[in-house]
C-alpha positions, 0 to 999 in steps of 0.5 A: 500499499502506497504512503500518502499524507491526507490533506484537506484536498485529498491525499498527496504523495511524497517524492524523495531523493537523497544526496549522501556524503560519505567519507572515505576511508584513507589514511590521507585527504584527497589532494594532501598528505594530511592525516585523516584521524578522527578526534584529533586536536583542532587544526593539527592535521592541516597541510598548506594545500588544505589551509589554501596557501597561495601557490599549492598544487592538489595531488590526487590520492590514488587510493581514494580513487580506488575507494570511489570505483570500489563503492560505484561497483558495489552499487552496480553503477557505471564506472566512467573511464574519463572524469573531471574535477571542477571548482565549485565557487562560494565563500564561507569561513571554513573554506579557506580556498574561496572553492571547493574541488568537486565533480560537476558534469563528468563524475567518476561514477554514473548510473547505478541501483540499490535494492531496498526490503521493506517491513512489508517484505516488499522489494524496491529498486532505487536508482543512483544518479551518479557518485562524484569526488569532492573535498570536504570543507572545515568546521566552524565552531560557534560555541567556543567563544562568547563573541567569535567563531572558531574554525577547525580545518582538520576536515578541510580536504577530506575525500568525500563520496557524494552519492546522489540517488533518483527521486525514487522514494515515496515515504519515510520508511523507504528513505530510512531503508535506503540509507540503511542499505548504502551504509551496509554496502559501504561498510562491507566494501571497506570504503566508508565506516558509516559513523553518522554520529562522527560526521563520516555520512551525512545526508541532504534530503530532498523532498517535494509533495504532489497529487498522485499522478502529477508531475513533480512540484518545487523540491526543498533540500534539508541540509546535513541530517546526521542520523537515519532516524532524523532522516525519516523524521524530516522527511515527515515533517517537511512533507507535512509542511509543503502540503499545508503550504499548497492547501493554503493557496501558497507556493513552495519556494526552492530553498535549503532548510534545516531540521530541528529534531527537538521541535520536529520541524524544518526551518529556512536556512537559505535560497536554494542555489543553482549550478550557475550561482557556483560558477563551476569551471574546470579545475586548472590544476588537475588533469582529467581523471583517466582510469585503465579498464584493467585496473578496474576489472582488478578491483571488481575481482577484489571486492568482498560478497555484498549484502544481497549475495550474503543474504541469499546464500545464508538462506540457502546454505544453512536454512534460516528464514528471510528474517533472520538472514536480513538481520545477520547481514546488516553489519559484516562482522555479524554475519561473519561471527555467525558463520564462524559459529554455524560451521557444523551446527544447526543454522536455525538454532545458532540464528535464534540464540544469536538474534535473541539472548546474545544480542540482548546480553550485548545490548545490556552491557553496552557492547557490540560483536567487535567487543563482545567478551564471548568468542565465536568458538565459546558461544558455539561450545554452549549450543553444543552443550544444549545439543548434547543434554549436558544443560537445558535451555534455561540453564543455557541462558543463565550460563551466556549471561555469565559468559558475557559479564566475565567472558569465561568459557561455558564448560568451566562455568558448568562445572565450577557452578554444578549446572549439568542438567538432571537426567537421573529418573530417580531425582526426577520422580522424587521432585514429582512426588514432592510437588504432587504432595504439596499440590494435592488439590491441583492434582484432583483438579488436573484429574477431573479434566483440567489439563491446562494445569500440566504447565503449572506441574511442569514449572513446580518440578523444574523449580524443585530441581532449580532449572536443571531437570531435563524438560523432555523427561520431566514431561513424560514422568509427570504425564505418567505420575499425573 
């Protein structure tokens, strides 16, 4: 079912496109040898080129070019063998050169696509218009001094990929799914870390509304949105604002806006510039970028298995359902951990425990797969103890919590704490006799036809055995005794 906003004049359709700025993983900047470490002391990673000193000439970083090509290949996009850098002219305090070296009409990567899956299970293909390379600006800081703004040029010159989508999205959910999928792809490729909280991935959100079947109306751009949740909220807020403007008889102006997450609304920042306002012209200090087809083929052959391929393979090889596979492939580290554990084990058993109690334990302690104190080997050994009957599921949950808290091996925990599952039928019969004697009235009710009490008796017997009874043996013995 398509997403629309109901106005006084009927339904309105959303039209959404995203321009995502993804910081390239590289040890040095796009046109200089300055470092790119996050969190460094202000202005400690700035070369003469980044600071805009006269006479300084940019030199292209080969690895940044390779990273852009890898990303284009991961987006099933056309790689342009010849591309060109341009100067995008505008003045801002944190742009010392007075222009940004970018790409305009001749980008390094052309048309591509991303497939997204929605909660309904529907799959949609979102077009990629282009991916181009550009250098980042510095950062203005307005909260460091009572009457002055300060400038940190550490980001100046850092390599960015601007990935521009077609206006193919029609709901906040689709925008969120697109951004999540794009982030997953670049993380798999190792071309961008996708850490939106650190500013290494930011989205400019283009939104317009129209009556179903109409041509596109005027769009507005919401600048520098730094979380997937905020992107979805910004889409909703801006679309409702535009519907209100049109239905009041007004006209939506093409402009750049900012999203205020505390108020849940967008506000005007400036009128939207067109390309001619930036006076684009070819960068005179850089030759056109010419790529060799054999080099592109080498990069293509070195790509890792990407999320969509892994998703299909996990379902095929391990017999897990689409939901499990979709969650496991969201992060490459999660999928890798799963595949280490699942070797020689039941695929569904492993995914159930990973996506359930294991993830819950990591969340409880503020950890991730990468910082987990439980290794893939030890997690697998825990599941083996369930499979071979050494422990039951209830005890396994307790052991897993201890493992997450202490990092201990599962078998050591079982032996040290005496947690082996009780399979001795004599001990089980004794516990049942004790429970039945203490609950003679309920035994009578059960035998008179109130069979729903069976679960109560199972719980009482397991409680009497400190949770260590073998559930199958307890059930079988109870049925006979009752």
